[in-house]
N, C-alpha and C positions, 0 to 999 in steps of 0.2 A: 486642624483636626477635623473640623466639620466638612471641609471640602474633600478630604481623603475619605471620610465616611460616605459622602454622597457618591464619589467615584466607585468605591467598592460595592455599594448597594446597587448602583446602576449596572455594574459589571455582572453581579450575581443575578439580577432580574433579567438582564438581556439573555444570559445563558439559560436561565430557567425557561424563558420564552422559547428558545431554540429547542430545548429538550421536550417541552410540551408539544411543539409542532411535530417533532419526529414521532413522538408516541401516538398522537392522534391522526397523523397523516397516513398511517398504514404502511410505511416503508419498511417496517420491521415487525415481526411477530415472534412471540415466545411460546406459542401454544404447542408446537410440535415437540415430541421427544427426540433426542438425538438419534436413537436407533431406528426411528421411522421416517426421519426427515429425508427428503429427496437428495440424492447425489448424482442424478441423471445429467448427462451432458445436454447442452442446448442445441448442438448440431451446427455450430458456426465455425468451429476450428477446422483447419484443413484435414482431410483424410490422409494419414501418412502413407497409406498403401497406393494412393494415386498421386500424391504430391511428394516427389522424390527429393526436392531440394532441401537444404538445411533450413530450419525454422526455429526462432525463439519467440515466445509469447509471454507477456506478463498480464496477469488478471488480478482483480480484487473483487470481493463480495462482502456484504454485511456479515459481521461476525455472528456466531451462533448465540442464541438466548439473549439475556439482557445486555451483553457486551455489544450487540449489534446496534443498539440505540446510540452508542458513542463512537463506534469505529468499524473498520473493515479488516478482514484478513486478506493477505495478498500472497501470491505464489508465482513461480516461473516454470514454464514448460519448455523443454529443449528437445529438438529432433535433429540429429546429424544427417548429413546427406545419405540417402538410400536406407536410412533406418526404418524399421517396420512399425515403430511406435514412438510416442513422446515419452520422455521421462520428466515427471513433475517434482520439483524441489520446493519444500516449504518448511517453516518452523512451527511447531506446535508445543504447547506447554505441558500437556499430559505426559509426553515422553520424558521430559526432564523430571517431572514429579515422581516418576517411578524409576529413576536412576539411569535413563537412557540419554541419547543425544537429542539436541533440539532440532537439528536438521534431519529431515527424512526425504527419501526418494521413493517414488511409486510410478506405476504405469497408468494412473487415473487420467482420464481425458482432460486436456487443458481447460476446456469450457464447461466442466461439470459443476453442478450447483454445490455451494458450500453449505451443507445441512439445510437445504431449502432455499437459500438465497441465490438469486441469479447473478453470475459473475459479469464483470465488464472488462473488456479488453482495453488495456491502457498503454501498451507498448508492444512493438514486434519488429523483428528483423527477418529477412528472407535471403536465400541464395548466398552469394559470396560474402556479404557482410556478416550474416549469421555464422557461416562456416569459420570465418576468421575470429569471431568473438567467442565461440564455444569453448576453446581451450582455456581462455582467460577466466570464463565463468566457472568452469569445473575446478580450476586451481583455487579460485577464491572460495568456492563452496567448501572444498576440502579443508581450507585453512581458516574457516570462519571463527573469529575470536570468541564469540559468545555461544559456542555449541553446547556448553554445559550450563547455560543460564536462560531463564525466561521470566519476564515480568510483564503482565498485561499493560500496566501503566507505571512509569512512562516509557518502558522498554528495559532491556532489549526484547523484542518480540518478532512476529512474522514480518512486520513492516520495516523494522530495523534491518533485517536480513535482506529484503528486496531493495531497500534504498541503498544499502552498501554495494550490492551487485550493480545497481545503476551507475554508481560512481566509477566502477571498474570498467564498465562498457558504456561510455557516454554516447555511443552511436544510437542507443535506445531512446535517447532524449526523454528519459523517464520522468513523468510528472505525476507523482502519486497524489491521490485525492486528499483534501484537507482532513478527511476522516481517518486517514492512515496514522492513527496514534502510534508513536514509537519510531516514525521515520526520521525524527530529528535526534535520536539517540546515537551519537557518533562513535564509531569504533576507534577513530584516530585521536579523540580527546575533545578539545573545545572548538576546533576550526577544521573545515574540510570543504571540498567541492559540493555543490548542490547535487542531488541525485540525478538530475538531467545532464550534469556536466557543463551547463551553460552559465554558471555563476558560482557563488560561494555562500556559505552559511556559518554562523557562530551559534553554538548551543551549549548550554550548561546542563549536563546530565539529562537532556531531552525535556527539561522542565521550562527553560527560558531560552529564547534565542531569536535570531533574525536571519532570514534568507533573502537574498537578492539574486535573481537569475532571469534570463530572457524567457526560458520555457515556463518556469513556475510563477514568475512575477515577483511580488514582494509579499513575504509571509512573516508574521509575528507569532512567535510561540509563547504562550502564557500558560503555565501549569500543564504543559503537554498538549494544549489545544491550539489549533491553527486558525489565525485570522489573517486574511490577505486579499490582495487584488491582483488579478492576472490581466495586465494591459494587453498582452498578445491576443488573448481569447475574449477580452472584454467581459470579465466575470468576477464575482466576489467569491471568496473562499471562507466558509464558516464552519466551526466545529459542529458535530452531530448532523447538521443539515447537509453539508458538502458544498459542491460548487453551485452557485446561482448565476446563470448566464443572463446577460442583458439582451433584449431583442435587437437584431441587427437593423441598422438604419440604411444599409446599402440597398440599391435597387437592381 
């Protein structure tokens, strides 16, 4: 019992340290009101009026308010060949709260800030690959199982939705950040492909699980938090903090 108590205490102190680092590092702020927080694009996504080929892009950004200390919000933007604009698909909780559907679509720019937080591009397809994948994505979006449910932790949430789309389109090689809480809440039950399609994962209601894949590496899910190591990119994966990359030793 003493050894168990030491392990639990160490686990809690370690996570407390991670949380304090995130709070004091300035990676997230809760000062802005949602109505005044920036939604402006960064200007890094392709201009659909000049880029005529089909494009799929997946982004993530720190969630709004206190939730951003723990996790990110993710979304997918799709532009078919010769389309004049992107269509962005994402899951938000407030829509379900007021009796609507979880999945929404809009013409907001793929690289627009998420209530002040700058997004990061985490996967994309162009040209023929994107064109072939778009029908599968749209069919999966229309049939999303959790369109009437939303739970910040442990899911289903925005990251659950994007992870599921990644499994349908393994060409994306989707490697969601460790801060994407809810990505391990499986639509299929206890066992499924990893979001990247390069391995497999076991998960119990998004609370406990193990993922082994070439793209993501090895991830352990404890209480919805991700701890792991990515051998391919030589980095650690930590809850709240995210990915910690080791310096390259190559010359």
